[in-house]
C-alpha positions in Angstrom: 0.0 0.0 0.0 0.9 3.7 -0.1 3.3 4.8 2.5 3.4 8.5 3.5 7.0 9.7 3.9 8.2 13.2 4.8 10.5 14.9 2.3 14.2 14.3 2.9 16.9 16.8 3.0 19.3 16.7 0.1 21.9 15.0 2.1 19.6 12.1 2.9 19.0 10.3 6.2 21.5 8.4 8.3 21.7 4.7 7.7 19.6 2.6 9.9 22.0 -0.4 9.7 25.0 1.1 11.2 27.7 -0.7 13.0 28.2 -1.9 16.6 29.9 -1.4 19.8 33.3 -1.7 21.2 33.4 -4.6 23.6 36.1 -3.3 25.9 36.0 -2.8 29.7 33.3 -0.6 31.1 35.7 2.2 31.8 36.0 2.8 28.0 32.2 3.2 27.8 32.0 5.5 30.7 35.1 7.6 30.0 34.1 8.7 26.5 31.5 11.2 27.8 31.5 13.3 24.6 30.7 10.4 22.2 27.0 11.1 22.0 24.4 11.8 19.3 26.5 13.6 16.7 29.5 11.3 16.8 27.2 8.3 17.0 25.9 8.9 13.5 29.4 9.0 12.0 30.6 6.0 14.0 27.7 3.8 13.1 27.6 4.6 9.4 31.2 4.5 8.4 33.6 1.5 8.0 36.6 3.4 9.3 38.4 2.7 12.6 37.2 4.6 15.7 39.9 6.4 17.7 38.7 6.4 21.3 40.3 8.5 24.0 42.3 5.7 25.3 42.0 2.8 22.9 41.8 2.1 19.2 39.5 -0.7 18.1 38.5 -2.0 14.7 35.0 -1.3 13.5 32.9 -4.5 13.8 32.4 -4.6 10.0 30.5 -2.4 7.6 27.3 -4.3 6.9 26.7 -4.9 3.2 23.3 -4.9 1.7 21.6 -8.2 2.3 19.9 -9.8 -0.7 18.5 -13.1 -1.6 21.5 -13.6 -3.9 24.0 -12.8 -1.2 22.3 -15.3 1.2 22.3 -18.0 -1.5 26.1 -17.6 -1.8 26.7 -18.5 1.8 26.0 -21.5 4.0 24.2 -19.7 6.7 21.0 -18.4 5.0 17.8 -20.2 5.9 15.1 -18.5 3.9 13.5 -19.4 0.7 16.6 -18.4 -1.2 18.6 -21.4 0.0 18.3 -24.9 1.4 21.4 -24.7 3.5 22.1 -26.5 6.7 20.2 -25.4 9.9 21.2 -22.1 11.2 23.2 -21.9 14.5 23.3 -18.6 16.4 26.7 -16.9 16.1 28.3 -14.7 18.7 28.1 -10.9 18.4 31.1 -8.6 18.8 28.7 -6.2 20.6 26.8 -8.3 23.1 24.1 -6.7 25.2 25.4 -6.8 28.8 24.6 -5.2 32.1 27.7 -3.1 32.0 26.1 -1.1 29.1 23.0 -0.2 31.1 22.2 3.5 31.0 24.9 4.4 28.5 22.9 3.8 25.3 23.3 7.4 24.2 27.0 6.7 23.5 27.9 4.8 20.4 30.1 2.3 22.2 27.2 1.1 24.3 25.0 0.1 21.4 24.6 -3.7 21.1 23.1 -6.2 18.7 22.8 -9.9 17.9 23.8 -11.4 14.6 21.1 -12.9 12.4 23.4 -13.8 9.5 27.1 -14.0 9.0 26.9 -10.6 7.4 23.8 -9.1 9.0 22.9 -7.6 12.4 19.6 -7.7 14.1 18.0 -4.5 15.5 20.5 -2.1 17.3 19.7 -2.2 21.0 20.5 -0.3 24.2 20.4 -1.6 27.7 18.3 0.1 30.3 19.2 0.0 34.0 17.0 -1.3 36.9 14.8 1.0 38.9 11.2 2.2 39.4 9.9 -1.4 39.8 12.1 -2.8 37.0 14.1 -5.4 38.9 16.1 -6.8 35.9 17.9 -4.9 33.2 16.7 -5.5 29.6 17.7 -4.3 26.2 15.3 -2.3 24.0 15.6 -1.3 20.4 17.3 2.1 20.1 15.2 2.9 17.0 11.8 1.9 15.7 12.1 -1.3 13.7 13.0 -0.1 10.2 12.2 -1.1 6.7 15.8 -2.4 6.5 15.3 -4.5 9.6 12.1 -5.9 8.3 13.5 -6.7 4.8 16.4 -8.7 6.3 13.8 -10.7 8.2 11.8 -11.3 5.0 14.8 -12.4 3.0 16.1 -14.8 5.7 12.8 -16.2 6.8 11.2 -16.4 3.4 7.8 -15.4 5.0 7.4 -12.0 3.4 8.6 -9.9 0.6 11.5 -7.5 1.2 10.9 -3.8 0.4 13.4 -2.9 -2.3 12.9 0.8 -2.4 16.2 2.1 -1.0 14.6 5.5 -0.2 12.6 3.7 2.4 15.3 1.7 4.1 15.5 4.0 7.1 11.8 4.5 7.5 10.0 2.8 10.3 8.2 -0.3 9.1 4.4 0.3 9.1 1.5 -1.1 7.3 1.9 -4.5 9.0 -0.3 -6.1 11.7 0.6 -6.7 15.3 0.7 -10.5 14.6 3.3 -9.9 11.9 5.4 -7.9 14.3 5.1 -10.7 16.9 6.1 -13.2 14.3 9.2 -11.2 13.6 10.0 -11.2 17.4 9.5 -14.9 17.5 11.8 -15.4 14.5 14.5 -13.2 16.2 14.2 -15.3 19.3 14.7 -18.5 17.4 17.4 -17.0 15.2 19.5 -15.6 18.1 18.7 -17.8 21.0 17.7 -14.6 22.9 14.1 -13.7 23.9 12.7 -10.8 21.8 9.1 -9.5 22.2 6.9 -6.4 22.2 7.3 -4.4 25.4 4.8 -4.0 28.1 3.4 -0.6 28.8 5.5 -0.2 31.9 8.7 -1.4 30.2 8.1 1.0 27.2 7.3 3.9 29.5 10.3 3.3 31.7 12.7 3.2 28.8 11.1 6.2 27.1 11.3 8.3 30.3 15.0 7.4 30.9 14.9 8.7 34.5 13.7 12.1 33.2 16.7 12.6 30.9 14.7 14.1 27.9 15.9 16.0 24.9 14.3 19.2 23.6 10.7 18.5 22.4 11.2 18.4 18.6 9.1 15.4 17.6 7.9 14.4 14.2 4.3 15.4 14.9 2.0 17.9 13.2 2.9 21.6 13.2 0.9 24.1 11.2 1.7 27.7 10.5 -1.1 29.8 8.9 -2.9 26.6 8.0 0.1 25.2 6.2 1.5 21.9 7.5 5.2 22.4 8.0 6.0 19.3 10.2 4.4 15.9 10.6 3.8 15.6 6.8 4.8 11.9 6.9 7.2 9.4 8.5 10.9 10.2 8.7 14.1 8.2 9.3 14.2 6.2 12.5 17.5 7.8 13.2 16.2 11.4 13.0 16.0 13.6 16.1 17.8 13.4 19.4 18.2 10.5 21.9 16.9 10.5 25.4 19.4 9.8 28.2 19.4 6.1 27.6 19.7 6.3 23.8 16.2 5.8 22.5 15.1 7.9 19.5 11.6 8.7 18.1 9.7 7.1 21.0 7.4 10.1 20.7 6.0 10.9 17.3 6.9 9.5 13.9 4.9 6.2 14.4 3.1 5.3 17.5 4.4 2.0 19.0 2.6 -1.1 20.1 2.8 -2.2 23.8 1.0 -5.3 25.2 -0.3 -6.0 28.7 -2.0 -9.4 28.8 -4.8 -9.3 26.2 -4.7 -5.5 26.0 -2.9 -3.8 23.1 -2.3 0.0 23.1 -0.2 2.3 21.0 2.1 4.8 22.8 3.8 8.0 22.1 1.7 9.5 19.3 2.5 9.6 15.6 3.1 12.1 12.7 -0.7 12.4 12.4 -1.0 13.8 15.9 -0.7 17.5 16.9 2.7 18.4 18.3 1.0 19.8 21.4 -0.5 16.4 22.1 2.6 14.2 21.3 4.0 12.9 24.5 5.3 9.8 26.2 1.9 9.5 28.0 -0.2 9.7 24.8 -1.9 6.4 24.5 -4.8 5.0 22.5 -6.4 1.5 22.2 -5.3 -0.4 19.1 -6.9 -3.5 17.4 -3.6 -4.7 16.0 -4.6 -4.2 12.4 -2.2 -2.6 9.9 -2.1 1.2 9.4 0.4 3.8 8.3 0.7 5.5 11.7 1.7 2.5 13.8 5.0 0.7 14.2 7.0 -0.9 17.0 10.3 -1.5 18.7 11.2 -4.7 20.6 12.9 -5.6 23.9 15.4 -8.4 24.5 15.0 -10.0 27.9 18.4 -11.8 28.1 21.0 -9.3 29.3 24.0 -10.9 30.9 
C-alpha cells in the first residue's frame, strides 16, 4: 500500500543499519563522555576505525546490503533463497550486557545480535534497573526499520522485502501486530535470545529514561497559517535526538505497540498527531490491524 513519507533533506537520512559497539571494559564506555548523538551517526555509518580517547578498536564490519543472492552464496542463509544447513546462532562482537545499562546514548554502548554471517539484528540499548524494574533489559534504540524488516523477509522467506532504498531508514508500518510478533518470535529462534513487544511499563520506563529528555522536537503535526510544516509523513528512524538512555523517536513518527495481557495499546503518538499532544503519555487503544501511523520496537530479555 501507499506509505506516507516526509520529504528528505538533500543529504539524505543516516543509515539505519550502522555498526556496533566496542566490547572493551566498562571504563571505556564511561570515559568517553563526549561520544554522543552527533558522533554516533558517523561512528555507526562508516567503516573506518574509531579512535577512542584511550584505545583504538576496529569497526565490527560495515554491513553490506543483504539480498537473496548474497544469502544463497553463503552456507548460513535459511530463507526461501537457499536450502542450506540449519542455522546456528553466532556470537556478536557487541553483546548486550549489564555493563552497558544506562549508556545507550553513547555509540560504544549500542549492542546487537547477529542474524546472519553478514547481517545484524536491531540495534539495541540496555536500560538499568529501577522504578519497579528489577532486571535490566535491552530495547531497540530505533523503531524497527524497513531495512530490519526486509532482512527478516529475506532470511525467513515469510514476506517480501521492500526494495525501495529510499525507504530503508523509514519505520516499518502497514503491518499487523501479529506480523510484528512473528518477527519477534523469529528473532528469538534465530539468536537464542528472547525478543518481544514491550509491556506498557517497560516501554514507558525506557522512554522516560529517568527524566533525561531532549528538547521537544518530535515528528508530529505543526501548522503555520494553516500550512502543515511538520508531521507531513514518516521520517528516518534515526532522526531527532536521543533520550538519556539512547532511544530515538519514542514520541511521534509512528506510535508504538505495547502489550499487557490481552490489551494492546499504541504509545507516544505519531506524525498524524498534533505536536502539542505528542507525549510519552499519549496512549490509544489499538486493534492490532495494519495502518500507516503504527510501528513498533522490541525488547530483548536476556541481558548478561
